[in-house]
N, C-alpha and C positions, 0 to 999 in steps of 0.2 A: 680521349673522351670528347675533347673540343672538336676534333675532326668528325667524329660520329654525329655530334649535334648539328654541325654545319651540313653534313650530307642529308640528314633527316629534314632539316629546314628547307634545303633546296628542293628536295623531293616534294614536300608539301606545297611549295610555291609553284612547282610545275603542274601539280594537280589543279591549282587555282587558276592556271592559265598565265602565270607570270614567269618570264624567263629570268635566268641569272643576270643577264645584261640589264634588263629593265629594273631588277631589284636593286642593283648597285646605284647609289645616289649620283655618281658621276655620269650616268647615262640616262637618268630620269629627267624628263623635261620640266618637272616641278621642283628640281633642286634649286637652291638659292643662288642668286647672282653674285654673291659676295666676292668670289675670286675674279670676276670680270669687272666689278666696279672699283673705282679708286677708294683707297682706305679712308674712312672718315677721320677728321682731324679738327683742330681748333679753328680752322678757317671755313670748313664745310662739314656739317654734322651728319650723323647717320640718319637723322630725320629728314634730311633734305633742305634744312634751313641754313642761312649764313651762320658761321660760328662766332664765338666771342672775340676771336682775333681776326675776323674777316677784314680785309682792306682792299682798296682799289685806288688807282692813280687818278689824278685830275689834270685836265689841260684847259686853260682859259685862253680865249683868243680875242685879239683886237685886229680887225681886218679892214682894209680899205681897198676897194677893187673898182676898176673902170672897165666898162664894156664899150669897145669901139665898134660901132655897127658897120661903118664903111669898110673897115679892114678886117672885120670879124676876128678880133683878138680880145683877150682878157689880160689886163695888167694889174698886178696887185702887190701889196706889202702887208705883212702880218707880224704881230708880236705874240708869242706864245708864252704864257706863264705855266710852267710844268711843275707840279707839286708831287714830291715823292712821299707817298703814304706807306710805302712798303718798308719792311725791315731790312732791305738790301741796300748795299752801296752800289751806285750806278756810275760807270765811267764813260758811258756813251748812251745816246738816245737814238731810237729808230723812228723815222718819219716816212709816211706813205706818199708816194708820187704816182698816183693812179693814172694821171694823164699820160705818163710814159708808156702806157699800153698802146698809145697811138703814135709813137715814134716810127720813123720810116723803117728802121731795122728793129722792130719791136720783138719781144720775146715770144709773144703769142704766135706771130707768123712763123718764127723759127721752129717752134715745137709742134705745129699743127701738121699732121700728115694729110696731104691733099693729092688726089689723082685728078686727071683731066675730067673724068666723068663726074667728079664731085663738084665741079664748077657750075653744075646745074642748080646747086644749092646757093641761093643768093647770099647767105651769110658767109659761106666759105669763099665764094667768088669775090666778095668784097675785100678779102684779105689780099687779093692780087690785083683787082681791077681799080680799087680806090687808092690812088697815090696821094697820100696826105702827109704833110710834114707837121706832125703834132708833137706832143710831149712838152713837159715843163722846161723852160729856159731859166735855170736858177742863176740869178745875177749876184746875190750876196747872201751869206749866212753869218750873222754876228751874234754876240751876246748882248746883255742889257746895257753894257757900257759902249757898245759900238765896235768892239774888237772882233776881228774876223775869227771864225771858228773853222777848224779843218773838218771837211766832210767827204764822204765817199758815196757815190751813187751806184747802186747795183740794180739795174733795170727799174723796177717800180718801187724800190726802197732806197732810202738815204740814211746813212749812219752819220750822226753828228758827234764828234769827239769833244768831250768836255775838258777844259783846262784844269779843273779841280773836280774830284769825285763828288757826286751828289749823294749826300748821306740821308738816312731816314729822317723824315720831318722837314727836310730842306726843300727849297724851291729854286728854280733858275729861270731865266728869260732867254728866249731865242727870238731873233728878228730875221725874217726871210723876205727877199724881194724876188719877183718872178714875172714871167708872162708866157702865154701860149696862144697858138692859133685854135680857133673854135672849129670843131669838126662838124661836118654835115651829117646829122644823125639819120637822114633819110637814105644815105648811101651805105650805111653800115649797121642799121638797126641799133644804134647806140643808146645807152642809158641817158645820156645828156648830150647837148649840143645845140644845133640850130636847124630850123626848117625854113627854106626859102619859098615864097609865094610869088611866082613869076607874074601872075595877072596884075597884081598891084605893086610889085617890086618892094615887098616887105618881108621881114623875118619874124619868126617867133624863136626866142632864145630860152631854152630850158637848161640851166647851168648848175652842174653839180661836180663833185670831185675837183673843184676849181682852185683849191689851195692845198699846199702841203699840210698833211694831217698826221697827228701823232698816232703811233701804233699802240696797241694794248700791251701792257706789261702786267702779268698776273702770277699768282703762286702756282697756277696749274701748269704753265709751260714757259714761264719767263716772257720774253718778247714774242708776240705774235707777228712775225715778220715774213710770213709766207708771201711769195710773189703773187701779184694780181695778174692772172692769165686771161681774165675776162668773164669767167663763169661764177665761181665762188665769190661772194661779195665781201662785205667790209666788217672789220672788227675795230671799234673805236672807243676811247674813254669818254666819260662825261666831262662837261665843263660849262662855263658861261661864255657867251659870245656878244661882242659889240661889233657890228658890221655896218660899213658905209658903202653903198652901191651907187656909182655914178653912171647914168645912162642918158640917152637923148631925152630932152625935156618933155616930149610928147608921148613917151612910153608910160605904160602902166606896169607896176612891179608887184609881184607877190613873193614872199620869202618866209623862211623860218623865223619865227619870233614876232615880237610886238613892234609895230611901226611907231617910232618915237616922234617923228616930225611931220605928221599929216598936214599940219597947217602950211608947211613949206612946199609940199609936193601935190596936194589935192586942192581943188577949188572948194569954195564954201558950200556949193551945191552938192558936191561929191561927199563932203564930210557930213552934211545933213542926211544924205541918203545912207551913208554907212551907219550912222547912228540909228536910223529907222530900221535897217537890216538887222541890227542887234536885237531890236525889240520885236521883230516879226518871227514868231515861233512856228507858224504854219506854212508860209509861202515865202520864197525868195523875193528880195527887193533888188532892183537894178541900181548899182552905183555908177556904172557906165553902160549905157544902153547900146543896142546894136546900131542904131542910127548914128550915135556919137562915135562909135568905133569905126564905122564906114567913112565918116567924115575925116577922122584922124588918119586913115590910111592914105588919103590923097595928098598929104603934105608932110614933109620931113623937116623937123626942127633942126637948126644948126646949133642950138644951145643945149645945155645939159642940166640935169637935176640930180641931186644926191639924196637917196632914200636911206634913212638910218633905222637900224633894227637892233633890238636887244632880245636875247634868248637865254634863259637860265636853265641849267641842268639838262642840256641836250648833248647828243653825241655827234652831231653833224650840222651842216648848214647848206642850204640850196636856195636858188631863186629862179624866177621866170620874169621875162621882160619883153614887151612888144607894144607898139602903137595899135595893133590889131585887136587888142583884148576887149571883149565885153566882160563886164564884172558884175556878178550878183552874189547875194549872201543872205543868210538867215540865222537867227539865234537858236542855240540848243542849250537847254537848262541842264546844269550839272550841280545839283544840290543848291547852294547859295550863289553859284556863279553862272554866267552865260558865256558860252563859247560861240565864236563866229564860224559857221560852216559856209564855205565860199568857193566860187569857181571863176576861173579865167579861161576864156575861149574866144576864137575868132568867129566871124559869121559863117565860116565853112563848117562849124560844128552844129549849127542850128538846122532844124528846130529841136534836134535831139538833146543838146546840152542844156538849153534853157529850161527844158521840161524835166530832166532827170538828174543832172549832175549834182547840184547842191542838195537836192532831196536825198540822193544816195549817200552823200557825205554825212548829212544829219542822221540818217538811219543807221549808218555804220557806227557813229559815235555812241548812239543810244544802246545798240546791241552789245558792242564790245565793252562798253562801260559796265553794263549789267553782268557780263560774264567775267569781268576782271576787276577794274577799279575805275573811278571817274576820270575822264580825260583831263589831264592836269594842265594842258597848255591853253593859250588864249584863242588860237585859230587853227583851222584845218583847211588847206587849199586843195582843190582839184584843178589841175591845169591840162588843157587839151593838147593832145598830140595825135599825129596820124597813125602812129604805130607804137607798140611796146608800152608797158607800164613800169613805173619805177618809183620808189618811195624814199622819202627823207623826212626828218622831223617837221611836222606841221605842214608839209607840202608834198604833193605827189604829181607825177606826170602820167596821164591816162589816155589810152586810145579810145576810138569810137567816132568815126566820121561818116556822115550820110553821103549819098550821092550828090552831085552838083545841083540837082533839081530839088534837093531837100528830102527825098524819099530814103527810106531805110527799111531793112528787113528785121524781123524779130531777132535773127541771129546777131545782127549788128547792135541792136538795142540791148539785148541781154548780156552780150559780151562786154559792152561798155559798162553796164551797171556792175557786172561781176568784177571787172578790173578796178573800178573805182572803190568798191567795197574792199577788195583785196589790198590795194595800195594804201588807202586810208587806214585800213586795219593794221598795216605794218607800223603805224605809230605805236602800237602796243607791243608787237613782236616784230622786230627786235629794237625799235627805237627807245623803248622804255625798259621792257624785260630784255636786257641787252646781251643776248647770246652771241656766240662767236660764229658769224656767218661764213667766215673763211674756212672754218673747219667743219661745222655741223649745220649744213644748209637746211636740214629738215627742222631744226629747232625754231627757226623763224618762219620758213615757208610752210611747213606742215602744220604747225600750231595755228598759224594765221589762216591757212586754207580751211581748217576745221571751224574756226569761229566765223569765217566768211560763209561757210555752208549753212551754219545756223542762221546768220543774218539774211542770206538769200531766201531760205525757207520762210522766214518771218516777213520778208518783203512780199512774197507770193507763195502760197502753199504748194502750188504745182510748178514751181520755178524750174525752167528747163536748163539743160547744159550743165548738170551737176558734175564737178570733177572730184568732189571730196566725199562722196557717198561710197559705201562698200561695193555697190554694183559697178562703180566706175573703174575699179582697179582689177577686175576679174581677168580681162583679156591680157593685161600686163603680167599678172601673177601666174597665169597658166601658159604664157607664151614661151618662146625659146629662151632658155636660161643662160645662153652664152654671154649676153651682155647685161644680165640682171645682177645687181649687187645688193647686199643688205642695206637697209636705211642708214645704219651706222657706218657711213662711208664719207670721206672727204668729198665735197661738192665738185672739185675739179676732176675727180676720178670716175664720175658717173657717166654712163652711156645714155641711160634713159632718165634724165634729170627730172623731167616733169612728173611722171608717175612715181618715181622713187622719193623725191624730196617734197613734193606737194600732195599728190593724190593718195599714196599709200599711208603716210603718217596720218593724214586727215581721216581716211577711212578707218584706220585703227582706232583713233580716238572716238569716232562715231560709234564703233562697235563697243568700245568700253562704256560709253555713255548710255547707249540704248539697250544693250544686250547683256553686258557683263556686270557693270556696277549699278546701273540705274541712274537717272538724271540727278536725284537729290545728292547721292554720295559723290558722283563725278563732279557736279557743278561746284560743290563745296571745296573739294580737293583742288580742282583746277583754279578756282579763285584764290585759294590759299597759296598755290605756287606763284601766281601772278603777283600777289601782294608781297610775298616774301622776297621776290627777286626784282621788283620794279626798281629802276635806277641802279641795278647791280648786274653782275656778270655770271649768270647761271651756266652750269654744265648739264649734259644729259642725265647724269646720276642725280643731280639736284631735282630735276623734274620727276624722274622715276621714283625716287625716295619720298618726295613730298606727296605724290599721288597715293602712295601706300600709307604713309604716316597719317594723312588726314582722312582716310576712309576705312582703316582697319581691314584692308583687303590685301592679301598676298598676291601680287601681280607679276612676280618674277617670271613665271611661265609665259606670260603674255609678252613681256619686254623681250625675253630671249627669242621667242618664235617670230614675233612680228618685226622686231627692229634689228636683231642680230643674225638672222638667217634669211634664206630665200624660200623657206617652206611655204607652200600654198595651202589654202583651206580646201580640203576635199574629204568630207566625211560621208561615208556610204551607209545606208540602211541595208544591211546584208540579208537578214532573215527575220521573219516574224513567226513566233511559235504561240499557238493558242492552247489554253487548257481551262476546263471548267473549274470553277471554285467549288470544291467539295464541301466547304464549311458554310456556304451561304450563296446568295444570288450573285450573278455576274460571271464574267470570264476574265481570266488572266491573259495578258498579251506580253510576251517576252520579245523585246526588240534588241537585236544584235547589230552592233555598229563597228565599222572599221575606220581607222584614221589613215586614209590613203595618201593625203597630201603632205602629212607631217606637222601641219600647224594645228594645234589643239584649239577647240572652241566649245562653248556651251552647246547643249542640244536644245534646239527650239523645234518642238514636235507638234504638228497639227493633226488631230484625230477628227475624221469625218465619220459620223455615225449613219446607220442605215435609215434613221428617221430624217436625215438631212441636216441635223444640227452639227456644230463644230466646236472643238475645244482645243486650246493651245497649252501645252505643258512646257515649262522651262527647267532644264537640268543643268546645274553649274558645271563648269569645265573640270572641276575636281573629280568628276566621275571617271576621268582618265588617269588619275594619279597613281594607281597601282599598276596599270598596264596602259602604256601610251599608244598602243596599236589597236587593241580590241577592247570593247566594253559592252555590257548588256544592261538593260533596265526593264523592270517589271511594272506593269500597270494593270489595275483592276477596274473594269467598267461593267455596269449593269446593262448598258445598251450595246448592241452589236456594232463593232467597228467595221466600216466598209472600206475605208482608205486611210492611209497615213502619209504625211508629207513632212520631210525634214527641211527646216529653214524655209517655211512657206513664203515669207516676205523678203527673202534674199537679204537678210540683215547681217550675215556673217561673211560675205564675200566668198561663198562656196563656188569653186571653179567648175564643178561638174554636178549640175542638178539632175542629170539623168539617172544617178544612183541614189536619189533622195526619196523614192516613192515606193509604197506598197499598196496594193499589188503593183508589180512593175508595169511599165507602160504597155498595157494590153489593149486590144480593141474591145468593143463592147461585148461581142459574143463570147470571146475567150474569157473576159472578166466575169460574166455571168456563169459560165461553165466552171471557172475556178472557184467561185463562191459556193456552187452546189457541191463540188467534189471535195472541198477543203474539209478535213476532218480534225484539224487541230495540230497536225504535224508541221514540221518545218516547211516554210515556203519553198516550193520546188523550183521557182524561177526567180532567184534573187536578182536585184538590179545589177546590170553588168558593170564591171570595173573598167577603168580606162585602159 
């Protein structure tokens, strides 16, 4: 009897257009993600929030570092207080040595396949043409009592063996001394390093990854001690920093944290200007003018100054130093606090930088704070570089240089503004919402690009060069899939890192906000995620679960398709059938759709009527829940429909708009003949499939 019932059921489903495969939950794109997500537990809940037993480690640093301009070296010593908040007993600790990426025989060069023809790519060519002796020279590793600790260096990681196991709730001290040669970032497009200006024989130093840094230890995967090959960035624990930076006395320094000794390193006039900048909420105020910076370029002090900084609850520290720096700043209100938005740049950056940089920083803080939480730190720096953008807590290094005569194109201008918004925005993702960049590149780059896109559109409604909108990823999604990977992929394994980790996640979030969820639901849920996980270590599941928990929307179908597969959006309007309404006025229009690309989407349908008016109808994605490949929808209109367009505003990243129209793309005479001869039967010329 049971077999007879199943046979009858399957027969009925076939009549309804549902195959056996589509009926089985294991094959339906709307099935739950439970088997692919990590199991909820006391550390991370099913709602996406931190659990009652959530914990994370803490690393506090006291660092003293000296920049030797003449020899281009960094020399430093640090004491790390490492606190074990985990329930685990630790017998060794892992420390990141990211500068070892620049050793002569570095692991990146060893594993990078390069052919002769590839040397046309400057970045690959630099692996072979730029002979540089970099990497940390570790001089000593000791404990708090000064006793030497055994350690093992494995490329960019160092294991420090503890004489006694570090038990839950205990803390230990490590002391490390080191030095390294500063790389020329212009020769390898590096995240940090130096740029030499031959005309005035000066340098700009943008210094990061300059000290041995603790790796993350978590309940998700234990030690995050993956090697740094150069692409996937950093995973770091939070802590408090006290840092002393010794530089030539005529240098201007910007760094992570609050400057503690401004009376020792700034003139009375500079302090007065800095105070005025904090009070100026509309326009930047110069702390060091261009004329003063040009004068400073002409002479090199043989003396030094030490700049002292304190930073609380940050995951990293970076700084910039040069006598070439112009310095301006303005205040940004954050409830009852004022944050300093500020920029450091040489004359080579003007007039572009004095006009836009600090204003872009202030704009970024306002938009990102509205979308997430108030910026918690005292300062946000934007530092000029010739190329690349890179982020650290409270400071970022940003490209955008005019021609030597001061002229610049719109492309240079908007690219600079975009990079500043993006890199300053990284203060939120991942500097505060501290996801694992080494594993999940999209969690910081994609989320950040999404809010960046919102900020750009609020900077200027017709902002050009959008990389985070749905339209921007169409060519990538419909291209050759040989090198295309799902978003849920380790950053080192990506072939198309830009569209995969930046553009596609941002475009997906934009579709969620504008088309699937609506701004009110999306913005509440997104803000909830940011606040739940600020100053913590979220995983992808924490994000996915929070977005559903705070919106009452089942989005598993979207996470699966957009993040876990390489399906593309290609929904076709196959046929249109018309029938008169026998019970009243108007005409029924049956629209038949196919899911050609595999990625499900809501149906956004524009109807254009014979009288010239238009109306847009929205059909939720669940219209596909019973049949993932085919669906139909019936509409009743009293006015005659003259044309139908699917996704008229290109808001769903549909990769083939050629099959989105009814009547199909016909010339005027054929269209008129079609209208005269159409008798309500199925459209005889459906849009062509790819």
